MARZA-334699 format. One record per residue (C-alpha): x, y, z; residue number from 1. Coordinates in nm, 2 decimals. Each point is the difference from the previous one (the first is absolute). Layout:
! residues N
SITE      x      y      z seq
SITE      X      Y      Z NUM
...
! end
This chain:
! residues 87
SITE      x      y      z seq
SITE   0.10   1.72  -3.90   1
SITE   0.04  -0.35   0.15   2
SITE   0.38   0.02  -0.02   3
SITE   0.00   0.34   0.17   4
SITE  -0.20  -0.15   0.29   5
SITE   0.24  -0.29   0.02   6
SITE   0.29   0.24   0.00   7
SITE  -0.16   0.20   0.28   8
SITE  -0.04  -0.32   0.20   9
SITE   0.36  -0.09  -0.04  10
SITE   0.11   0.35   0.10  11
SITE  -0.21  -0.01   0.31  12
SITE   0.12  -0.35   0.09  13
SITE   0.36   0.09  -0.06  14
SITE  -0.02   0.31   0.23  15
SITE  -0.17  -0.18   0.28  16
SITE   0.23  -0.31  -0.02  17
SITE   0.31   0.21  -0.02  18
SITE  -0.10   0.17   0.33  19
SITE   0.10  -0.33   0.18  20
SITE   0.35  -0.01  -0.13  21
SITE   0.14   0.26   0.25  22
SITE  -0.16  -0.19   0.29  23
SITE   0.16  -0.33  -0.12  24
SITE   0.33   0.17  -0.04  25
SITE  -0.02   0.17   0.35  26
SITE  -0.08  -0.33   0.18  27
SITE   0.27  -0.18  -0.19  28
SITE   0.26   0.27   0.06  29
SITE  -0.08   0.05   0.37  30
SITE  -0.07  -0.37   0.08  31
SITE  -0.30   0.12   0.20  32
SITE  -0.37  -0.04  -0.06  33
SITE  -0.14   0.05   0.34  34
SITE  -0.15   0.34  -0.09  35
SITE  -0.23  -0.17  -0.25  36
SITE  -0.35  -0.09   0.12  37
SITE  -0.10  -0.36  -0.04  38
SITE  -0.36   0.11  -0.03  39
SITE   0.08   0.23  -0.29  40
SITE   0.22  -0.25  -0.18  41
SITE  -0.25  -0.28   0.03  42
SITE  -0.30   0.21  -0.09  43
SITE   0.17   0.16  -0.29  44
SITE   0.13  -0.34  -0.12  45
SITE  -0.35  -0.14   0.02  46
SITE  -0.13   0.29  -0.21  47
SITE   0.27  -0.05  -0.26  48
SITE  -0.08  -0.37  -0.03  49
SITE  -0.36   0.09  -0.05  50
SITE   0.09   0.26  -0.27  51
SITE   0.22  -0.26  -0.16  52
SITE  -0.28  -0.26  -0.02  53
SITE  -0.23   0.27  -0.13  54
SITE   0.25   0.09  -0.27  55
SITE   0.04  -0.37  -0.09  56
SITE  -0.38  -0.04  -0.03  57
SITE  -0.02   0.31  -0.22  58
SITE   0.32  -0.10  -0.19  59
SITE   0.11   0.36   0.06  60
SITE   0.37   0.02  -0.05  61
SITE   0.06   0.33   0.19  62
SITE  -0.17  -0.13   0.31  63
SITE   0.17  -0.34  -0.02  64
SITE   0.35   0.13  -0.05  65
SITE  -0.02   0.28   0.25  66
SITE  -0.15  -0.22   0.28  67
SITE   0.23  -0.29  -0.07  68
SITE   0.31   0.22   0.03  69
SITE  -0.15   0.18   0.31  70
SITE  -0.07  -0.34   0.16  71
SITE   0.36  -0.11  -0.06  72
SITE   0.13   0.32   0.16  73
SITE  -0.23  -0.05   0.30  74
SITE   0.12  -0.36   0.04  75
SITE   0.36   0.13   0.00  76
SITE  -0.09   0.25   0.27  77
SITE  -0.18  -0.26   0.21  78
SITE   0.29  -0.25  -0.04  79
SITE   0.25   0.27   0.11  80
SITE  -0.22   0.11   0.29  81
SITE   0.00  -0.36   0.13  82
SITE   0.37  -0.06  -0.08  83
SITE   0.12   0.33   0.16  84
SITE  -0.23  -0.01   0.30  85
SITE   0.15   0.09   0.33  86
SITE   0.03  -0.28   0.25  87
! end
């Protein structure tokens, strides 16, 4: 039963993490990130960091992996938003 719960966690984490890939691709391809809200990006990033810490404290691999990858994608979006900002 424990492995089924872990598998469920990895499936959920994979789906929610993959949802950011189209956004990263869109910002990278269009070289525009102005439509993305700083408030949403920063609040969501803060939440992901807290989930990552929570996962580390629990030693819960699905939470750790999903949130570490999501955080990397968010950092990529934030970097591109700054890099491609309109002057």
